[in-house]
Backbone as numpy.savetxt, mean C-alpha at the origin, in Angstrom:
# Nx Ny Nz CAx CAy CAz Cx Cy Cz
1.51 1.68 11.55 1.26 0.26 11.35 2.45 -0.58 11.81
3.66 -0.09 11.55 4.85 -0.84 11.94 4.84 -1.11 13.44
4.57 -0.10 14.22 4.51 -0.27 15.68 3.48 -1.33 16.05
2.32 -1.26 15.42 1.24 -2.18 15.75 1.55 -3.61 15.40
2.12 -3.84 14.23 2.45 -5.21 13.82 3.54 -5.81 14.71
4.55 -5.01 15.00 5.65 -5.51 15.84 5.15 -5.78 17.26
4.30 -4.91 17.78 3.75 -5.12 19.12 2.93 -6.40 19.18
2.34 -6.78 18.04 1.53 -8.00 17.97 2.39 -9.24 17.73
3.71 -9.05 17.67 4.61 -10.18 17.56 5.05 -10.55 16.16
4.85 -9.62 15.20 5.19 -9.92 13.82 6.50 -9.25 13.40
7.18 -9.86 12.47 8.38 -9.30 11.86 7.95 -8.43 10.69
8.48 -7.22 10.61 8.09 -6.29 9.56 9.29 -5.95 8.68
9.12 -6.13 7.39 10.12 -5.71 6.41 9.43 -4.69 5.51
10.00 -3.50 5.41 9.34 -2.45 4.64 10.29 -1.63 3.83
9.73 -0.72 3.07 10.55 0.18 2.26 9.89 1.53 2.14
10.70 2.51 1.76 10.22 3.86 1.53 11.25 4.62 0.72
10.88 5.80 0.28 11.81 6.58 -0.55 12.67 7.54 0.27
12.30 7.77 1.53 13.02 8.74 2.36 14.12 8.04 3.14
15.35 8.40 2.85 16.48 7.82 3.57 16.39 8.13 5.07
16.00 9.34 5.41 15.91 9.73 6.82 14.85 8.91 7.55
13.69 8.70 6.92 12.63 7.93 7.56 13.00 6.46 7.70
13.68 5.93 6.69 14.12 4.53 6.76 15.13 4.36 7.89
16.07 5.29 8.03 17.03 5.23 9.13 16.33 5.32 10.48
15.31 6.15 10.58 14.57 6.29 11.83 13.88 4.97 12.19
13.27 4.33 11.20 12.60 3.05 11.44 13.59 1.97 11.85
14.74 1.95 11.18 15.76 0.95 11.52 16.24 1.12 12.96
16.38 2.37 13.37 16.83 2.65 14.73 15.76 2.28 15.76
14.51 2.57 15.43 13.40 2.30 16.36 13.06 0.82 16.43
13.20 0.13 15.28 12.81 -1.28 15.20 13.95 -2.09 14.57
14.94 -2.46 15.36 16.09 -3.20 14.82 15.73 -4.63 14.44
16.75 -5.39 14.02 16.60 -6.78 13.62 15.78 -7.55 14.67
14.89 -8.43 14.22 14.78 -9.01 12.89 13.97 -8.20 11.89
13.47 -7.04 12.30 12.78 -6.15 11.36 13.82 -5.42 10.52
13.42 -4.98 9.34 14.37 -4.21 8.54 13.61 -3.37 7.52
14.27 -2.27 7.12 13.65 -1.29 6.23 14.68 -0.81 5.23
14.23 -0.56 4.01 15.13 -0.27 2.89 14.64 0.95 2.12
15.59 1.64 1.50 15.24 2.75 0.60 14.96 2.16 -0.77
13.71 2.21 -1.19 13.27 1.65 -2.47 12.20 2.56 -3.05
12.32 2.84 -4.32 11.26 3.54 -5.05 10.45 2.46 -5.77
9.22 2.21 -5.30 8.44 1.12 -5.88 8.06 1.37 -7.33
8.18 2.61 -7.80 7.91 2.90 -9.21 8.99 2.33 -10.12
10.13 1.95 -9.55 11.24 1.38 -10.32 11.20 -0.14 -10.22
10.90 -0.80 -11.32 10.85 -2.25 -11.31 12.20 -2.86 -10.95
13.27 -2.26 -11.42 14.61 -2.78 -11.10 14.90 -2.71 -9.60
14.53 -1.60 -8.96 14.76 -1.47 -7.52 13.93 -2.48 -6.74
12.68 -2.65 -7.14 11.81 -3.60 -6.45 12.32 -5.02 -6.65
12.78 -5.35 -7.85 13.31 -6.68 -8.13 14.51 -6.99 -7.23
15.43 -6.05 -7.11 16.61 -6.27 -6.26 16.23 -6.41 -4.80
15.33 -5.55 -4.35 14.88 -5.59 -2.96 14.16 -6.90 -2.66
13.26 -7.31 -3.54 12.50 -8.54 -3.32 13.43 -9.74 -3.25
14.43 -9.78 -4.11 15.38 -10.89 -4.10 16.09 -10.97 -2.77
16.51 -9.82 -2.26 17.21 -9.76 -0.97 16.29 -10.22 0.15
15.05 -9.71 0.17 14.10 -10.03 1.25 13.72 -11.50 1.23
13.41 -12.02 0.05 12.98 -13.42 -0.04 14.10 -14.37 0.36
15.32 -14.01 0.02 16.47 -14.85 0.39 16.71 -14.81 1.89
16.63 -13.63 2.47 16.95 -13.47 3.89 15.81 -13.84 4.82
14.58 -13.61 4.37 13.43 -13.72 5.28 12.41 -14.77 4.87
12.47 -15.24 3.64 11.47 -16.19 3.17 10.23 -15.50 2.64
9.23 -16.29 2.35 7.98 -15.80 1.75 7.15 -15.02 2.76
6.66 -13.85 2.40 5.85 -13.07 3.34 4.44 -13.65 3.51
3.86 -13.43 4.67 2.48 -13.84 4.93 1.50 -12.74 4.51
1.96 -11.50 4.60 1.09 -10.36 4.32 1.89 -9.29 3.59
1.42 -8.92 2.40 2.07 -7.86 1.61 1.12 -6.68 1.56
1.61 -5.51 1.97 0.81 -4.29 1.95 1.36 -3.33 0.92
0.59 -3.08 -0.12 0.95 -2.09 -1.13 0.28 -0.77 -0.77
0.97 0.06 0.01 0.34 1.28 0.49 1.03 2.56 0.00
2.04 2.43 -0.85 2.69 3.64 -1.37 1.76 4.36 -2.34
1.70 5.68 -2.25 0.84 6.44 -3.17 1.23 7.91 -3.18
0.96 8.55 -4.30 1.08 10.00 -4.45 -0.28 10.55 -4.85
-0.52 11.81 -4.55 -1.72 12.47 -5.03 -1.30 13.70 -5.82
-2.08 14.03 -6.83 -1.80 15.23 -7.63 -2.18 16.48 -6.84
-1.60 17.60 -7.22 -2.03 18.87 -6.63 -3.48 19.12 -7.05
-4.23 19.82 -6.23 -5.62 20.12 -6.57 -5.69 20.95 -7.85
-6.29 20.39 -8.88 -6.41 21.11 -10.15 -7.33 20.34 -11.09
-8.01 21.04 -12.01 -8.79 20.34 -13.02 -7.88 19.43 -13.85
-8.44 18.37 -14.37 -7.65 17.38 -15.08 -6.84 18.01 -16.22
-7.42 18.98 -16.92 -6.71 19.57 -18.07 -5.54 20.46 -17.66
-5.46 20.78 -16.35 -4.33 21.57 -15.86 -3.22 20.71 -15.27
-3.41 19.41 -15.22 -2.39 18.50 -14.72 -1.47 18.14 -15.88
-0.20 18.51 -15.77 0.76 18.22 -16.84 1.04 16.74 -16.98
1.59 16.37 -18.12 1.87 14.96 -18.40 2.84 14.36 -17.40
3.84 15.14 -16.99 4.84 14.62 -16.06 4.23 14.33 -14.70
3.40 15.25 -14.20 2.76 15.04 -12.90 1.80 13.85 -12.96
1.04 13.75 -14.04 0.12 12.63 -14.20 0.88 11.31 -14.18
2.01 11.28 -14.89 2.79 10.05 -14.96 3.36 9.66 -13.61
3.79 10.64 -12.81 4.34 10.33 -11.48 3.29 9.62 -10.62
2.06 10.11 -10.67 0.98 9.50 -9.89 0.71 8.07 -10.37
0.64 7.89 -11.68 0.41 6.56 -12.25 1.57 5.61 -11.92
2.79 6.11 -12.02 3.97 5.25 -11.82 4.02 4.67 -10.41
3.68 5.47 -9.42 3.70 4.98 -8.04 2.43 4.20 -7.72
1.28 4.78 -8.02 0.01 4.23 -7.54 -0.43 2.96 -8.27
-0.08 2.83 -9.54 -0.47 1.63 -10.29 0.75 0.75 -10.57
1.76 1.30 -11.21 2.93 0.49 -11.56 3.66 0.01 -10.31
3.69 0.84 -9.28 4.35 0.43 -8.04 3.69 -0.80 -7.43
2.36 -0.82 -7.44 1.63 -1.99 -6.94 1.97 -3.22 -7.78
1.94 -3.06 -9.09 2.23 -4.18 -9.99 3.67 -4.67 -9.82
4.61 -3.76 -9.61 6.02 -4.15 -9.43 6.19 -5.03 -8.19
5.57 -4.63 -7.10 5.67 -5.42 -5.87 5.03 -6.80 -6.06
3.86 -6.82 -6.68 3.19 -8.10 -6.95 4.07 -8.98 -7.83
4.64 -8.41 -8.86 5.46 -9.17 -9.82 6.61 -9.90 -9.14
7.20 -9.28 -8.12 8.42 -9.84 -7.55 8.24 -10.54 -6.20
7.08 -10.39 -5.56 6.83 -11.10 -4.31 5.80 -12.21 -4.43
4.78 -12.01 -5.25 3.67 -12.95 -5.28 4.05 -14.33 -5.84
4.94 -14.46 -6.83 5.28 -15.82 -7.30 5.74 -16.75 -6.18
6.50 -16.23 -5.21 6.93 -17.05 -4.08 5.74 -17.46 -3.22
4.78 -16.56 -3.06 3.59 -16.86 -2.28 2.72 -17.89 -3.01
2.63 -17.77 -4.32 1.84 -18.72 -5.11 2.43 -20.12 -5.02
3.74 -20.20 -5.05 4.38 -21.52 -4.95 4.03 -22.21 -3.63
3.91 -21.41 -2.58 3.58 -21.97 -1.27 2.08 -21.97 -1.01
1.32 -21.37 -1.93 -0.15 -21.35 -1.86 -0.65 -20.76 -0.54
-0.02 -19.66 -0.14 -0.46 -19.00 1.09 -0.09 -17.53 1.04
-0.80 -16.74 1.81 -0.48 -15.33 1.95 -1.60 -14.43 1.46
-1.57 -13.19 1.96 -2.57 -12.18 1.62 -1.87 -10.95 1.05
-2.40 -10.45 -0.06 -1.91 -9.22 -0.68 -2.98 -8.16 -0.51
-2.63 -7.06 0.13 -3.56 -5.95 0.34 -3.08 -4.75 -0.45
-3.87 -4.35 -1.43 -3.55 -3.18 -2.25 -4.39 -2.01 -1.77
-3.72 -0.96 -1.30 -4.45 0.17 -0.74 -5.14 0.95 -1.84
-6.44 1.01 -1.74 -7.27 1.80 -2.64 -7.62 3.10 -1.92
-8.85 3.53 -2.01 -9.27 4.79 -1.40 -10.78 4.90 -1.54
-11.37 5.78 -0.74 -12.76 6.13 -1.00 -12.90 6.67 -2.42
-11.83 7.30 -2.90 -11.82 7.83 -4.27 -11.44 6.76 -5.29
-11.37 5.52 -4.86 -11.27 4.40 -5.79 -12.63 3.77 -6.03
-13.64 4.30 -5.30 -15.01 3.79 -5.43 -15.99 4.94 -5.65
-15.47 6.15 -5.68 -16.25 7.35 -5.97 -15.31 8.32 -6.67
-15.68 9.57 -6.78 -14.79 10.55 -7.44 -15.09 11.94 -6.91
-14.16 12.85 -7.16 -14.35 14.24 -6.78 -13.58 15.11 -7.75
-13.88 16.39 -7.73 -13.21 17.34 -8.60 -11.77 17.55 -8.16
-10.91 17.82 -9.11 -9.52 18.25 -8.92 -8.59 17.15 -8.40
-9.06 15.91 -8.37 -8.20 14.78 -7.99 -8.34 13.65 -9.03
-8.55 14.04 -10.29 -8.78 13.06 -11.34 -7.69 12.01 -11.49
-6.40 12.41 -11.54 -5.35 11.39 -11.67 -5.34 10.41 -10.51
-5.50 10.93 -9.30 -5.52 10.06 -8.12 -6.71 9.11 -8.17
-7.89 9.63 -8.47 -9.07 8.78 -8.58 -8.87 7.69 -9.62
-8.31 8.07 -10.77 -8.09 7.10 -11.84 -7.20 5.95 -11.38
-6.15 6.28 -10.63 -5.24 5.23 -10.19 -5.88 4.34 -9.13
-6.70 4.90 -8.28 -7.29 4.08 -7.23 -8.44 3.22 -7.78
-9.15 3.70 -8.78 -10.10 2.83 -9.47 -9.33 1.69 -10.15
-8.17 1.99 -10.69 -7.35 0.95 -11.32 -6.91 -0.10 -10.30
-6.55 0.34 -9.10 -6.15 -0.60 -8.05 -7.30 -1.56 -7.73
-8.51 -1.03 -7.69 -9.67 -1.89 -7.42 -9.79 -2.97 -8.50
-9.72 -2.57 -9.76 -9.86 -3.53 -10.85 -8.72 -4.52 -10.91
-7.50 -4.03 -10.74 -6.33 -4.89 -10.78 -6.38 -5.93 -9.66
-6.85 -5.52 -8.49 -6.92 -6.43 -7.35 -7.95 -7.53 -7.59
-9.10 -7.17 -8.14 -10.13 -8.17 -8.41 -9.68 -9.15 -9.49
-8.91 -8.67 -10.45 -8.36 -9.57 -11.46 -7.33 -10.51 -10.84
-6.44 -9.96 -10.02 -5.44 -10.78 -9.33 -6.12 -11.86 -8.49
-7.21 -11.50 -7.82 -7.90 -12.46 -6.96 -8.36 -13.69 -7.72
-8.71 -13.51 -8.99 -9.15 -14.64 -9.82 -7.99 -15.50 -10.28
-6.79 -14.98 -10.16 -5.60 -15.71 -10.63 -4.90 -16.49 -9.52
-5.19 -16.15 -8.28 -4.49 -16.77 -7.16 -5.02 -18.17 -6.88
-4.17 -19.04 -6.37 -4.63 -20.38 -6.00 -5.45 -20.33 -4.72
-6.20 -21.39 -4.48 -6.97 -21.50 -3.25 -6.01 -21.41 -2.06
-6.45 -20.68 -1.05 -5.62 -20.50 0.13 -5.00 -19.13 0.23
-5.04 -18.38 -0.89 -4.49 -17.02 -0.90 -5.62 -16.00 -1.04
-5.25 -14.72 -0.89 -6.23 -13.66 -1.05 -5.57 -12.40 -1.56
-6.31 -11.68 -2.40 -5.96 -10.31 -2.80 -7.15 -9.44 -2.41
-6.88 -8.37 -1.69 -7.93 -7.52 -1.16 -7.61 -6.06 -1.49
-8.59 -5.34 -1.99 -8.47 -3.89 -2.18 -8.99 -3.22 -0.92
-8.19 -2.35 -0.34 -8.52 -1.77 0.96 -8.71 -0.26 0.87
-9.88 0.19 1.27 -10.10 1.62 1.51 -9.73 1.89 2.96
-8.63 2.60 3.21 -8.21 2.80 4.60 -9.10 3.77 5.37
-9.91 4.55 4.64 -10.65 5.61 5.28 -9.87 6.92 5.19
-10.36 7.94 5.84 -9.74 9.27 5.76 -8.84 9.47 6.98
-7.57 9.78 6.71 -6.55 9.87 7.76 -5.83 11.21 7.63
-5.52 11.82 8.75 -4.84 13.12 8.76 -3.35 12.94 8.46
-3.03 12.89 7.18 -1.65 12.73 6.72 -1.23 13.95 5.90
0.04 14.00 5.52 0.51 15.07 4.64 -0.28 15.08 3.34
-0.61 13.89 2.83 -1.36 13.81 1.58 -2.74 14.44 1.74
-3.42 14.12 2.85 -4.75 14.68 3.05 -4.68 16.20 3.22
-3.68 16.65 3.96 -3.54 18.10 4.18 -3.29 18.84 2.87
-2.65 18.16 1.91 -2.36 18.82 0.63 -3.64 19.13 -0.14
-4.70 18.38 0.10 -5.93 18.65 -0.63 -7.08 19.14 0.26
-7.04 18.83 1.56 -8.10 19.25 2.47 -7.75 20.51 3.25
-6.45 20.84 3.31 -6.04 21.99 4.10 -6.27 21.76 5.58
-6.69 22.82 6.29 -6.83 22.74 7.74 -7.88 21.73 8.19
-8.87 21.48 7.37 -9.94 20.56 7.77 -9.43 19.13 7.94
-8.22 18.84 7.45 -7.66 17.49 7.62 -7.49 17.16 9.10
-7.34 18.18 9.94 -7.10 17.94 11.36 -8.30 17.35 12.08
-9.46 17.34 11.43 -10.65 16.77 12.06 -10.71 15.25 11.92
-9.76 14.68 11.17 -9.75 13.23 10.95 -8.70 12.56 11.84
-8.80 11.23 12.00 -7.86 10.53 12.88 -6.42 10.66 12.42
-5.50 10.67 13.37 -4.07 10.64 13.06 -3.69 9.23 12.59
-2.55 9.08 11.94 -2.11 7.74 11.55 -2.01 6.79 12.75
-1.59 7.30 13.90 -1.45 6.47 15.09 -2.82 5.97 15.57
-3.80 6.87 15.57 -5.15 6.49 15.96 -5.75 5.48 14.98
-5.53 5.74 13.70 -6.05 4.85 12.65 -5.44 3.46 12.75
-4.13 3.39 12.99 -3.43 2.10 13.02 -3.96 1.20 14.13
-4.46 1.77 15.21 -5.01 0.95 16.29 -6.19 0.12 15.81
-6.94 0.64 14.82 -8.05 -0.11 14.23 -7.58 -0.95 13.05
-6.67 -0.38 12.27 -6.29 -1.01 11.01 -5.47 -2.28 11.19
-4.52 -2.27 12.11 -3.64 -3.43 12.26 -4.41 -4.70 12.62
-5.28 -4.69 13.64 -6.05 -5.91 13.93 -6.93 -6.33 12.75
-7.49 -5.35 12.05 -8.34 -5.66 10.89 -7.53 -6.35 9.80
-6.35 -5.84 9.51 -5.50 -6.43 8.47 -5.06 -7.84 8.85
-4.78 -8.06 10.13 -4.32 -9.37 10.57 -5.42 -10.42 10.51
-6.67 -9.98 10.44 -7.78 -10.93 10.36 -8.09 -11.35 8.92
-7.53 -10.66 7.94 -7.83 -10.98 6.54 -7.23 -12.33 6.17
-7.99 -13.10 5.41 -7.52 -14.40 4.98 -8.15 -14.80 3.66
-8.04 -16.07 3.33 -8.51 -16.57 2.04 -9.99 -16.29 1.81
-10.77 -16.23 2.87 -12.21 -15.99 2.74 -12.51 -14.61 2.17
-11.56 -13.69 2.29 -11.78 -12.31 1.81 -11.23 -12.10 0.40
-10.78 -13.15 -0.27 -10.20 -12.99 -1.60 -11.17 -12.27 -2.55
-10.67 -11.20 -3.17 -11.46 -10.45 -4.14 -12.33 -9.36 -3.55
-12.33 -9.22 -2.24 -13.18 -8.23 -1.62 -12.63 -6.81 -1.77
-13.55 -5.85 -1.76 -13.21 -4.44 -1.58 -13.56 -4.11 -0.13
-12.53 -4.09 0.70 -12.73 -3.94 2.14 -12.49 -2.49 2.57
-12.98 -2.17 3.76 -12.80 -0.84 4.34 -12.44 -0.98 5.81
-11.42 -0.28 6.25 -11.06 -0.30 7.67 -12.22 0.28 8.47
-12.68 -0.43 9.51 -13.80 0.06 10.28 -13.55 1.44 10.88
-14.57 2.26 10.90 -14.46 3.61 11.44 -14.57 3.61 12.95
Protein backbone atom coordinates (compact mmCIF):
# COMPACT_ATOMS: atom_id res chain seq x y z
CA UNK A 1 0.00 0.00 0.00
CA UNK A 2 2.83 2.40 0.82
CA UNK A 3 4.19 2.13 -2.72
CA UNK A 4 0.75 2.69 -4.18
CA UNK A 5 -0.12 5.74 -2.10
CA UNK A 6 3.23 7.41 -2.71
CA UNK A 7 3.04 6.68 -6.44
CA UNK A 8 -0.36 8.41 -6.42
CA UNK A 9 1.25 11.52 -4.95
CA UNK A 10 0.40 11.10 -1.28
CA UNK A 11 2.57 11.50 1.81
CA UNK A 12 2.57 8.38 3.97
CA UNK A 13 3.29 8.27 7.70
CA UNK A 14 3.19 4.79 9.19
CA UNK A 15 4.29 2.57 12.00
CA UNK A 16 5.12 -1.03 12.74
CA UNK A 17 6.69 -3.17 15.43
CA UNK A 18 9.65 -4.42 13.35
CA UNK A 19 12.68 -2.17 13.56
CA UNK A 20 14.17 -3.81 10.46
CA UNK A 21 11.02 -3.28 8.39
CA UNK A 22 10.67 0.32 9.52
CA UNK A 23 14.30 1.00 8.54
CA UNK A 24 13.67 -0.61 5.14
CA UNK A 25 10.64 1.61 4.54
CA UNK A 26 12.53 4.73 5.61
CA UNK A 27 15.31 3.89 3.17
CA UNK A 28 12.91 3.10 0.31
CA UNK A 29 10.62 6.08 0.94
CA UNK A 30 12.50 9.02 2.48
CA UNK A 31 11.11 12.39 3.58
CA UNK A 32 8.45 13.71 3.41
CA UNK A 33 7.26 10.17 4.18
CA UNK A 34 8.25 8.68 7.50
CA UNK A 35 7.86 5.48 9.49
CA UNK A 36 8.21 4.74 13.20
CA UNK A 37 8.57 1.75 15.51
CA UNK A 38 5.32 1.73 17.49
CA UNK A 39 3.34 -1.02 19.17
CA UNK A 40 -0.27 0.08 18.68
CA UNK A 41 -1.32 -2.10 21.63
CA UNK A 42 0.48 0.42 23.88
CA UNK A 43 -1.61 3.53 24.43
CA UNK A 44 1.45 5.42 25.69
CA UNK A 45 3.44 4.64 22.54
CA UNK A 46 0.56 5.63 20.28
CA UNK A 47 0.01 8.85 22.24
CA UNK A 48 3.67 9.88 21.85
CA UNK A 49 3.73 8.95 18.18
CA UNK A 50 0.48 10.77 17.40
CA UNK A 51 1.71 13.92 19.12
CA UNK A 52 4.88 13.87 17.04
CA UNK A 53 3.02 13.20 13.76
CA UNK A 54 0.29 15.78 14.31
CA UNK A 55 2.85 18.44 15.21
CA UNK A 56 5.13 17.70 12.27
CA UNK A 57 2.61 16.78 9.59
CA UNK A 58 -0.79 18.12 10.62
CA UNK A 59 -4.13 16.33 10.57
CA UNK A 60 -4.28 13.18 8.41
CA UNK A 61 -6.79 12.81 5.59
CA UNK A 62 -6.88 9.02 5.79
CA UNK A 63 -6.15 6.80 8.80
CA UNK A 64 -5.73 3.06 8.19
CA UNK A 65 -5.95 0.77 11.20
CA UNK A 66 -4.57 -2.40 9.66
CA UNK A 67 -2.41 -3.91 12.43
CA UNK A 68 -3.60 -7.36 13.50
CA UNK A 69 -2.54 -10.69 14.96
CA UNK A 70 -4.19 -14.07 14.53
CA UNK A 71 -4.21 -16.91 17.03
CA UNK A 72 -2.64 -20.26 16.23
CA UNK A 73 -5.17 -22.73 14.83
CA UNK A 74 -6.83 -24.30 17.86
CA UNK A 75 -10.23 -24.77 19.51
CA UNK A 76 -11.19 -21.82 21.69
CA UNK A 77 -10.71 -23.81 24.91
CA UNK A 78 -7.11 -24.55 23.94
CA UNK A 79 -6.19 -20.88 23.49
CA UNK A 80 -4.47 -19.68 26.66
CA UNK A 81 -5.37 -16.41 28.35
CA UNK A 82 -2.09 -14.76 27.35
CA UNK A 83 -2.47 -15.59 23.66
CA UNK A 84 -6.11 -14.48 23.68
CA UNK A 85 -5.13 -11.18 25.29
CA UNK A 86 -2.38 -10.51 22.72
CA UNK A 87 -4.91 -10.82 19.88
CA UNK A 88 -7.41 -8.56 21.66
CA UNK A 89 -4.75 -5.99 22.60
CA UNK A 90 -3.62 -5.45 19.01
CA UNK A 91 -6.82 -6.07 17.06
CA UNK A 92 -9.26 -4.13 19.25
CA UNK A 93 -7.33 -1.95 21.69
CA UNK A 94 -4.81 -1.01 19.02
CA UNK A 95 -7.58 0.33 16.80
CA UNK A 96 -9.08 2.27 19.71
CA UNK A 97 -5.67 3.69 20.69
CA UNK A 98 -5.07 5.10 17.22
CA UNK A 99 -8.59 6.55 17.08
CA UNK A 100 -8.19 8.08 20.55
CA UNK A 101 -5.07 10.03 19.60
CA UNK A 102 -5.65 10.94 15.93
CA UNK A 103 -9.38 11.38 15.47
CA UNK A 104 -9.89 14.42 17.80
CA UNK A 105 -7.73 16.50 15.43
CA UNK A 106 -9.78 15.27 12.47
CA UNK A 107 -13.05 16.05 14.28
CA UNK A 108 -11.90 19.60 14.97
CA UNK A 109 -11.33 20.09 11.26
CA UNK A 110 -14.46 18.09 10.36
CA UNK A 111 -12.70 16.10 7.67
CA UNK A 112 -11.00 12.79 7.07
CA UNK A 113 -11.69 9.07 6.72
CA UNK A 114 -10.89 6.35 9.26
CA UNK A 115 -10.65 2.82 7.85
CA UNK A 116 -10.59 0.01 10.39
CA UNK A 117 -9.50 -3.27 8.83
CA UNK A 118 -11.99 -6.01 9.55
CA UNK A 119 -12.05 -9.39 7.80
CA UNK A 120 -14.33 -11.87 6.13
CA UNK A 121 -14.15 -13.43 9.59
CA UNK A 122 -15.58 -10.21 11.01
CA UNK A 123 -18.82 -11.00 9.18
CA UNK A 124 -18.72 -14.79 9.38
CA UNK A 125 -16.85 -17.36 11.48
CA UNK A 126 -14.82 -20.54 11.25
CA UNK A 127 -13.39 -23.17 13.55
CA UNK A 128 -10.06 -22.68 15.34
CA UNK A 129 -9.91 -18.90 14.82
CA UNK A 130 -12.33 -17.86 17.57
CA UNK A 131 -10.21 -15.09 19.13
CA UNK A 132 -9.49 -13.56 15.73
CA UNK A 133 -13.14 -13.73 14.68
CA UNK A 134 -14.21 -12.15 17.97
CA UNK A 135 -11.88 -9.20 17.47
CA UNK A 136 -12.90 -8.60 13.88
CA UNK A 137 -16.61 -8.71 14.76
CA UNK A 138 -15.71 -6.15 17.44
CA UNK A 139 -14.03 -3.94 14.82
CA UNK A 140 -17.25 -3.98 12.79
CA UNK A 141 -19.34 -2.88 15.77
CA UNK A 142 -16.86 -0.32 17.02
CA UNK A 143 -16.62 1.24 13.55
CA UNK A 144 -20.39 1.55 13.17
CA UNK A 145 -20.60 3.18 16.59
CA UNK A 146 -17.79 5.60 15.71
CA UNK A 147 -19.58 6.48 12.47
CA UNK A 148 -22.56 7.74 14.48
CA UNK A 149 -20.29 9.96 16.57
CA UNK A 150 -18.42 11.70 13.76
CA UNK A 151 -19.46 15.11 12.45
CA UNK A 152 -20.79 15.57 8.94
CA UNK A 153 -17.98 15.48 6.42
CA UNK A 154 -16.11 12.58 8.01
CA UNK A 155 -16.35 8.82 7.65
CA UNK A 156 -15.54 5.64 9.54
CA UNK A 157 -15.49 2.50 7.42
CA UNK A 158 -14.97 -1.15 8.35
CA UNK A 159 -13.01 -2.81 5.56
CA UNK A 160 -12.84 -6.46 4.63
CA UNK A 161 -9.61 -6.54 2.59
CA UNK A 162 -10.34 -9.97 1.17
CA UNK A 163 -7.99 -12.95 1.29
CA UNK A 164 -4.32 -12.14 0.75
CA UNK A 165 -1.26 -14.40 0.69
CA UNK A 166 0.49 -13.07 3.80
CA UNK A 167 2.40 -14.65 6.69
CA UNK A 168 -0.84 -14.49 8.68
CA UNK A 169 -2.79 -16.40 6.04
CA UNK A 170 -0.05 -18.99 5.68
CA UNK A 171 -0.15 -19.58 9.43
CA UNK A 172 -3.70 -20.88 9.18
CA UNK A 173 -4.10 -21.92 5.51
CA UNK A 174 -0.71 -23.52 4.98
CA UNK A 175 0.32 -24.13 1.37
CA UNK A 176 -3.11 -23.25 0.00
CA UNK A 177 -2.42 -19.60 0.86
CA UNK A 178 -0.33 -19.42 -2.32
CA UNK A 179 -3.50 -19.58 -4.43
CA UNK A 180 -4.51 -16.09 -3.25
CA UNK A 181 -3.20 -12.70 -4.43
CA UNK A 182 0.10 -11.38 -3.09
CA UNK A 183 0.07 -8.13 -1.10
CA UNK A 184 1.51 -6.35 -4.15
CA UNK A 185 -1.27 -7.65 -6.41
CA UNK A 186 -3.91 -6.81 -3.82
CA UNK A 187 -2.61 -3.27 -3.28
CA UNK A 188 -3.12 -2.44 -6.96
CA UNK A 189 -6.87 -2.80 -6.34
CA UNK A 190 -6.97 -1.65 -2.73
CA UNK A 191 -5.17 1.69 -2.97
CA UNK A 192 -7.50 3.26 -5.59
CA UNK A 193 -10.50 1.87 -3.69
CA UNK A 194 -9.33 3.39 -0.40
CA UNK A 195 -8.65 6.75 -2.02
CA UNK A 196 -12.24 6.89 -3.27
CA UNK A 197 -13.76 6.53 0.20
CA UNK A 198 -15.40 9.65 1.57
CA UNK A 199 -18.18 10.98 3.75
CA UNK A 200 -20.81 9.16 1.69
CA UNK A 201 -19.41 5.82 2.91
CA UNK A 202 -19.65 6.67 6.62
CA UNK A 203 -20.72 3.60 8.60
CA UNK A 204 -20.37 1.18 5.73
CA UNK A 205 -18.94 -2.33 5.89
CA UNK A 206 -16.91 -2.23 2.70
CA UNK A 207 -14.95 -4.90 0.82
CA UNK A 208 -12.00 -4.41 -1.51
CA UNK A 209 -13.17 -5.49 -4.97
CA UNK A 210 -11.93 -8.89 -6.09
